[in-house]
C-alpha positions, -999 to +999 in steps of 0.1 A: +740+133-022+752+164-034+728+195-046+726+205-084+749+235-077+777+212-062+774+190-092+778+219-114+809+230-097+827+196-100+818+191-137+831+225-144+863+223-129+872+191-145+857+195-177+861+232-184+891+243-161+910+209-168+920+202-133+922+168-121+897+148-105+922+145-071+926+184-071+887+189-073+883+166-045+909+183-025+894+217-032+857+207-024+863+182+004+847+154-014+857+119-023+873+112-054+847+087-060+821+112-059+841+136-082+843+105-107+805+099-103+793+133-115+818+134-142+798+104-156+763+120-146+747+152-150+722+152-121+721+134-088+702+105-084+688+089-055+691+050-053+658+032-044+655+023-007+644-009+006+611-006+026+616-022+059+589-043+075+565-031+100+557-058+122+540-039+151+517-021+124+508-057+109+501-069+145+476-038+153+460-031+121+433-058+122+421-044+155+424-007+141+401-018+113+378-034+136+374-004+160+369+019+130+341-003+119+325-005+156+328+032+162+316+046+128+278+047+141+290+064+171+306+095+159+296+130+146+318+156+126+326+173+157+331+143+179+350+121+151+378+095+156+413+104+158+448+088+159+453+096+194+421+081+206+427+050+185+461+047+202+447+053+238+421+023+232+451+000+217+471+008+248+440-001+270+437-032+253+472-043+260+490-037+225+524-025+227+524+003+199+537+036+193+514+067+186+535+075+155+527+043+139+490+045+145+484+082+134+505+075+102+481+046+095+451+063+103+461+094+081+469+072+050+435+053+053+416+085+056+437+099+026+427+067+006+392+069+014+388+110+009+366+123-016+384+137-046+369+168-058+362+175-097+369+209-113+340+220-126+331+242-158+304+268-153+285+274-186+270+309-195+233+310-184+232+276-172+233+273-135+227+293-099+232+280-067+208+287-038+207+287+002+197+301+033+224+315+060+216+327+096+228+362+101+223+390+128+212+423+123+202+454+145+167+471+143+158+499+166+186+491+187+177+455+194+198+427+179+182+399+161+187+369+141+173+367+108+178+346+075+198+357+044+184+342+012+215+342-012+212+331-051+246+332-070+248+326-107+280+308-113+291+321-146+291+357-140+291+353-100+264+380-096+248+376-064+213+385-051+204+384-013+176+393+009+168+390+046+140+377+065+126+370+096+115+336+089+136+308+070+105+290+057+088+281+025+071+315+019+102+333+024+123+308+002+097+315-027+098+351-021+135+350-026+132+333-058+110+359-074+131+388-061+161+372-074+147+364-107+133+400-111+169+414-102+184+395-128+157+402-153+161+363-161+160+330-151+190+303-151+185+271-167+190+252-136+192+259-097+211+238-072+199+234-037+208+212-005+177+191+008+161+221+026+126+215+041+111+243+021+118+225-011+119+188-005+092+168+012+112+136+011+143+123-002+139+092-023+176+087-034+186+093-064+153+114-065+133+140-044+096+143-036+092+183-036+069+203-018+037+214-034+047+250-033+081+246-046+066+224-076+042+254-085+070+276-083+092+253-106+065+250-130+057+288-133+093+298-139+103+265-158+138+258-144+155+227-135+157+219-098+191+200-088+199+189-053+231+181-036+239+147-022+225+145+016+250+160+040+275+171+013+272+209+012+304+213-012+281+199-040+270+236-042+302+249-027+299+282-051+271+297-029+285+280+005+318+300+004+300+332-011+275+333+018+304+334+043+321+360+022+290+382+023+288+377+059+325+388+064+324+418+037+291+433+041+276+423+073+304+435+096+300+453+116+264+441+124+242+463+101+216+486+116+185+498+102+147+504+108+136+471+094+148+440+074+136+457+041+161+488+046+190+467+057+184+444+028+185+475+004+219+482+018+232+449+012+222+446-024+237+485-029+268+468-015+268+438-034+260+455-069+289+481-060+314+451-055+300+434-087+310+464-107+346+466-093+356+430-087+375+415-113+386+377-123+419+365-134+410+376-169+405+412-156+366+411-163+345+426-136+314+406-125+292+431-141+308+425-174+305+389-171+268+393-162+263+414-193+274+385-214+251+361-192+218+380-190+209+375-226+213+338-222+189+335-193+153+325-197+130+354-199+106+359-173+071+347-176+042+373-180+026+368-148+043+370-112+041+342-091+022+343-057+044+332-030+018+333-004+006+300+013-032+298+020-042+282+055-073+275+070-074+286+106-100+285+134-108+318+156-112+311+191-137+329+216-112+356+223-110+364+185-074+352+185-059+331+157-025+311+160-002+305+130+033+290+135+032+295+172+024+332+171-010+349+179-030+375+159-061+392+170-089+396+145-122+417+145-144+406+174-174+397+154-153+370+135-150+350+169-160+315+165-155+313+128-129+300+103-106+323+083-083+319+054-049+331+061-027+340+030+007+339+048+034+364+031+071+366+044+063+399+061+025+399+064-006+378+066-039+386+049-069+371+069-100+368+047-133+358+066-169+362+049-156+387+023-138+409+049-102+414+046-077+422+074-039+425+069-016+418+100+022+422+101+037+388+107+057+383+139+079+355+150+071+322+169+059+327+204+050+365+198+017+384+198+002+410+175-029+422+193-044+452+178-071+462+202-092+482+177-105+449+166-124+448+201-143+483+201-178+465+200-166+450+233-144+474+249-171+503+248-191+481+272-162+474+296-146+505+310-123+487+335-110+466+305-104+498+287-083+512+314-061+479+315-054+480+278-052+519+273-018+522+263-020+495+238-055+508+224-043+545+223-010+534+203-036+516+175-059+547+175-031+573+173-038+610+179-056+628+192-071+601+215-040+596+235-039+636+242-073+633+251-070+604+275-041+622+290-060+652+296-088+629+313-066+613+335-051+645+349-084+664+353-110+634+362-088+606+372-080+572+355-116+559+363-134+585+348-110+587+317-115+551+313-154+554+313-154+584+289-129+568+266-152+537+265-180+561+254-159+575+225-151+539+214-188+531+209-189+563+187-158+552+169-174+517+164-208+531+152-198+563+132-161+556+122-128+569+135-125+601+114-157+621+126-148+613+163-113+624+158-121+654+144-146+662+171-117+655+200-095+679+181-121+706+181-126+700+221-089+700+224-084+733+205-112+750+225-096+738+257-129+726+273-121+702+298-157+690+300-157+680+264-189+695+258-184+694+221-181+657+222-217+654+229-227+656+192-204+628+186-217+604+214-254+609+202-272+584+183-273+595+149-306+604+134-318+597+101-321+624+075-357+620+063-387+599+079-409+581+056-445+588+064-475+566+053-496+579+026-529+579+043-514+603+071-501+628+048-532+648+049-530+654+086-515+685+097-502+684+134-498+720+152-469+727+172-476+724+211-474+753+234-464+751+271-493+771+281-518+746+269-505+720+293-511+746+323-546+747+313-550+709+312-535+709+344-559+733+362-592+714+345-577+684+362-573+697+397-613+708+396 
């Protein structure tokens, strides 16, 4: 069959130039029947071919279908069935069939059963998508894995992202609160996969939500929607955007003093990109967001509290465990129960109207604050010596300078004993007056620390109440010579 350009030449030479069909056939080296055909037809037409039978496929098709049914529960996405594996099994069982026949049949079967995606329309102010992504950052020269919370408004394409140490319920809720404040509004509905922070149990087609997530939904009054299990493309907008954020804003690996600083850098980059990135109509993300923001639901008056309250028991070491992480608490709390209000970056412990806050650490890590044990350490100089570096890090200056001076001048043993006495004063009088006295001693350069004597003494009450009947008595001051007279009389 000739192409359209050859057909055009044939028709032009005969119908316009007036050449005979024989002359055109000789010039173009085609048959006269071909010239005659295209004088009648302006475009080439392909004759319908008769489909040949495929006896080999008819022979093996039942066994292929049977193998696919047998193996469907024995595969994963990364260990899936291939045409080559099916062909190898058929050969093993004695079938004489070519690999191309098997591959072609299996490819057509997969095409027929593949899901067809529907092009969606994103309404203004109606929809957002949410997900967590694992990323890597560098803090104080150490690389660590963390979780990126990402919320994307699907109409405008505006993003909010924040980094967390934990991909748990508290971080999940905190991400929503920050995102709503950043957008200054709430979309009508949010789409999630079936993550454990939001879904307690899947009862298809419904979901049983976690208590804390239900409280968040009730506070902000948006509609939670969920993707089908194991089908992340139901929220493909945030899935693809999460990968793009990693490639565009987290390469090379970002550095910072903490996750909050890195998150601020990330948001600056996202907002800058939103002000310059344009769609096919030439509109930037921020221009579309300006249209969408008035359509968002207004924020409620109160801010939702993302902290999770947990009742925990304190052991005899005055330690408490949450999420496989260990935290120290004041020694006089040992053996009691404490309420822990868990936040994304810290935990607030409340026991008998006392409050202590601790930085939240990762699983199997410890956060021991040795100033919690002052009441015990001042009785145990050897224990003070063992934990001195960690204790001095909690106390700060000038305690570290003092201990260093004591070690040089008196040795580690005496330094531990002296620091233990100081810890008793810190426990009874507070850190500030002891720190002032230490600074004075260091300033005067007195290695014997005589200026600290006043700090180590027991404080005396300013006034002593005297019973009323005794107020009339006057006690004269004693004189040392009077005692000499008494001693002389006693010797006689």
